mmCIF file of the C-alpha atoms, coordinates in Angstrom:
data_MODEL
# 
_entry.id   MODEL 
# 
loop_
_atom_site.group_PDB 
_atom_site.id 
_atom_site.type_symbol 
_atom_site.label_atom_id 
_atom_site.label_alt_id 
_atom_site.label_comp_id 
_atom_site.label_asym_id 
_atom_site.label_entity_id 
_atom_site.label_seq_id 
_atom_site.pdbx_PDB_ins_code 
_atom_site.Cartn_x 
_atom_site.Cartn_y 
_atom_site.Cartn_z 
_atom_site.occupancy 
_atom_site.B_iso_or_equiv 
_atom_site.pdbx_formal_charge 
_atom_site.auth_seq_id 
_atom_site.auth_comp_id 
_atom_site.auth_asym_id 
_atom_site.auth_atom_id 
_atom_site.pdbx_PDB_model_num 
ATOM 1  C CA . MET A 1 1  ? -12.403 3.411   -6.735 1.00 0.00 ? 1  MET A CA 1 
ATOM 2  C CA . GLN A 1 2  ? -12.309 6.240   -4.272 1.00 0.00 ? 2  GLN A CA 1 
ATOM 3  C CA . VAL A 1 3  ? -8.956  7.250   -2.768 1.00 0.00 ? 3  VAL A CA 1 
ATOM 4  C CA . ASN A 1 4  ? -8.658  6.066   0.840  1.00 0.00 ? 4  ASN A CA 1 
ATOM 5  C CA . VAL A 1 5  ? -4.875  5.920   1.474  1.00 0.00 ? 5  VAL A CA 1 
ATOM 6  C CA . GLY A 1 6  ? -3.238  9.136   2.683  1.00 0.00 ? 6  GLY A CA 1 
ATOM 7  C CA . GLY A 1 7  ? 0.258   10.581  2.273  1.00 0.00 ? 7  GLY A CA 1 
ATOM 8  C CA . ILE A 1 8  ? 2.342   8.989   5.036  1.00 0.00 ? 8  ILE A CA 1 
ATOM 9  C CA . ASP A 1 9  ? 0.440   5.711   4.738  1.00 0.00 ? 9  ASP A CA 1 
ATOM 10 C CA . ARG A 1 10 ? 1.115   5.720   0.995  1.00 0.00 ? 10 ARG A CA 1 
ATOM 11 C CA . ILE A 1 11 ? 4.852   6.333   1.385  1.00 0.00 ? 11 ILE A CA 1 
ATOM 12 C CA . LEU A 1 12 ? 5.198   3.600   4.020  1.00 0.00 ? 12 LEU A CA 1 
ATOM 13 C CA . ARG A 1 13 ? 3.314   1.096   1.872  1.00 0.00 ? 13 ARG A CA 1 
ATOM 14 C CA . ILE A 1 14 ? 5.541   1.790   -1.139 1.00 0.00 ? 14 ILE A CA 1 
ATOM 15 C CA . ILE A 1 15 ? 8.753   1.520   0.915  1.00 0.00 ? 15 ILE A CA 1 
ATOM 16 C CA . VAL A 1 16 ? 7.674   -1.713  2.636  1.00 0.00 ? 16 VAL A CA 1 
ATOM 17 C CA . GLY A 1 17 ? 6.596   -3.208  -0.688 1.00 0.00 ? 17 GLY A CA 1 
ATOM 18 C CA . LEU A 1 18 ? 9.883   -2.358  -2.405 1.00 0.00 ? 18 LEU A CA 1 
ATOM 19 C CA . VAL A 1 19 ? 11.953  -3.667  0.521  1.00 0.00 ? 19 VAL A CA 1 
ATOM 20 C CA . LEU A 1 20 ? 10.063  -6.971  0.621  1.00 0.00 ? 20 LEU A CA 1 
ATOM 21 C CA . ILE A 1 21 ? 10.389  -7.466  -3.133 1.00 0.00 ? 21 ILE A CA 1 
ATOM 22 C CA . ALA A 1 22 ? 14.118  -6.633  -3.022 1.00 0.00 ? 22 ALA A CA 1 
ATOM 23 C CA . LEU A 1 23 ? 14.678  -9.077  -0.145 1.00 0.00 ? 23 LEU A CA 1 
ATOM 24 C CA . ALA A 1 24 ? 12.845  -11.826 -2.040 1.00 0.00 ? 24 ALA A CA 1 
ATOM 25 C CA . ALA A 1 25 ? 14.760  -11.099 -5.250 1.00 0.00 ? 25 ALA A CA 1 
ATOM 26 C CA . THR A 1 26 ? 18.105  -11.348 -3.458 1.00 0.00 ? 26 THR A CA 1 
ATOM 27 C CA . GLY A 1 27 ? 17.129  -14.575 -1.689 1.00 0.00 ? 27 GLY A CA 1 
ATOM 28 C CA . THR A 1 28 ? 17.264  -13.052 1.789  1.00 0.00 ? 28 THR A CA 1 
ATOM 29 C CA . VAL A 1 29 ? 13.671  -14.096 2.485  1.00 0.00 ? 29 VAL A CA 1 
ATOM 30 C CA . GLY A 1 30 ? 11.556  -16.777 0.881  1.00 0.00 ? 30 GLY A CA 1 
ATOM 31 C CA . TRP A 1 31 ? 8.952   -16.496 -1.844 1.00 0.00 ? 31 TRP A CA 1 
ATOM 32 C CA . TRP A 1 32 ? 6.569   -14.758 0.553  1.00 0.00 ? 32 TRP A CA 1 
ATOM 33 C CA . GLY A 1 33 ? 8.615   -11.569 0.118  1.00 0.00 ? 33 GLY A CA 1 
ATOM 34 C CA . TYR A 1 34 ? 6.981   -11.163 -3.274 1.00 0.00 ? 34 TYR A CA 1 
ATOM 35 C CA . LEU A 1 35 ? 3.772   -10.423 -1.383 1.00 0.00 ? 35 LEU A CA 1 
ATOM 36 C CA . GLY A 1 36 ? 5.314   -6.957  -1.163 1.00 0.00 ? 36 GLY A CA 1 
ATOM 37 C CA . VAL A 1 37 ? 3.502   -6.367  -4.440 1.00 0.00 ? 37 VAL A CA 1 
ATOM 38 C CA . VAL A 1 38 ? 0.286   -5.883  -2.448 1.00 0.00 ? 38 VAL A CA 1 
ATOM 39 C CA . PRO A 1 39 ? 1.403   -2.889  -0.342 1.00 0.00 ? 39 PRO A CA 1 
ATOM 40 C CA . LEU A 1 40 ? 3.281   -1.494  -3.351 1.00 0.00 ? 40 LEU A CA 1 
ATOM 41 C CA . LEU A 1 41 ? 0.139   -1.520  -5.502 1.00 0.00 ? 41 LEU A CA 1 
ATOM 42 C CA . THR A 1 42 ? -2.157  -0.214  -2.772 1.00 0.00 ? 42 THR A CA 1 
ATOM 43 C CA . GLY A 1 43 ? 0.289   2.635   -2.154 1.00 0.00 ? 43 GLY A CA 1 
ATOM 44 C CA . ALA A 1 44 ? 0.682   3.423   -5.845 1.00 0.00 ? 44 ALA A CA 1 
ATOM 45 C CA . LEU A 1 45 ? -3.063  3.343   -6.518 1.00 0.00 ? 45 LEU A CA 1 
ATOM 46 C CA . ARG A 1 46 ? -3.926  5.078   -3.206 1.00 0.00 ? 46 ARG A CA 1 
ATOM 47 C CA . PHE A 1 47 ? -6.724  2.564   -2.716 1.00 0.00 ? 47 PHE A CA 1 
ATOM 48 C CA . CYS A 1 48 ? -6.910  -0.278  -0.193 1.00 0.00 ? 48 CYS A CA 1 
ATOM 49 C CA . PRO A 1 49 ? -9.864  -2.695  -0.467 1.00 0.00 ? 49 PRO A CA 1 
ATOM 50 C CA . LEU A 1 50 ? -9.456  -3.738  3.182  1.00 0.00 ? 50 LEU A CA 1 
ATOM 51 C CA . TYR A 1 51 ? -9.761  -0.108  4.282  1.00 0.00 ? 51 TYR A CA 1 
ATOM 52 C CA . THR A 1 52 ? -13.038 0.076   2.370  1.00 0.00 ? 52 THR A CA 1 
ATOM 53 C CA . LEU A 1 53 ? -14.403 -2.990  4.173  1.00 0.00 ? 53 LEU A CA 1 
ATOM 54 C CA . LEU A 1 54 ? -13.340 -1.636  7.563  1.00 0.00 ? 54 LEU A CA 1 
ATOM 55 C CA . GLY A 1 55 ? -14.468 1.939   6.878  1.00 0.00 ? 55 GLY A CA 1 
ATOM 56 C CA . ILE A 1 56 ? -10.966 3.361   7.358  1.00 0.00 ? 56 ILE A CA 1 
ATOM 57 C CA . ARG A 1 57 ? -9.707  6.395   5.484  1.00 0.00 ? 57 ARG A CA 1 
ATOM 58 C CA . THR A 1 58 ? -6.224  7.871   6.051  1.00 0.00 ? 58 THR A CA 1 
ATOM 59 C CA . CYS A 1 59 ? -6.490  10.638  3.493  1.00 0.00 ? 59 CYS A CA 1 
ATOM 60 C CA . PRO A 1 60 ? -8.331  13.935  3.984  1.00 0.00 ? 60 PRO A CA 1 
ATOM 61 C CA . MET A 1 61 ? -11.867 14.087  2.692  1.00 0.00 ? 61 MET A CA 1 
ATOM 62 C CA . ASN A 1 62 ? -12.364 15.818  -0.642 1.00 0.00 ? 62 ASN A CA 1 
ATOM 63 C CA . LYS A 1 63 ? -14.436 18.964  -0.340 1.00 0.00 ? 63 LYS A CA 1 
ATOM 64 C CA . PRO A 1 64 ? -17.257 19.244  -2.881 1.00 0.00 ? 64 PRO A CA 1 
ATOM 65 C CA . ASP A 1 65 ? -17.089 22.308  -5.121 1.00 0.00 ? 65 ASP A CA 1 
# 
C-alpha cells in the first residue's frame, strides 16, 4: 500500500469518521452512521483504495534518495 491521502484530507476523514460513529452510538442517526469506520480507517492508514482506482493523490510525492 502506497500512501495517497495527504494531511488535510487525513484530518477531515478522521473527524468525519469519529463524528458519524458518535452520532450512531448515541442514536442520533441510524445504523448507517457506523459507516464512519471507512473514512476513519482510510484517514488512519493514509490509504484510500478509491483514490488508487481514480488516480488521485492528495499527499506530496516522495522524492527518491
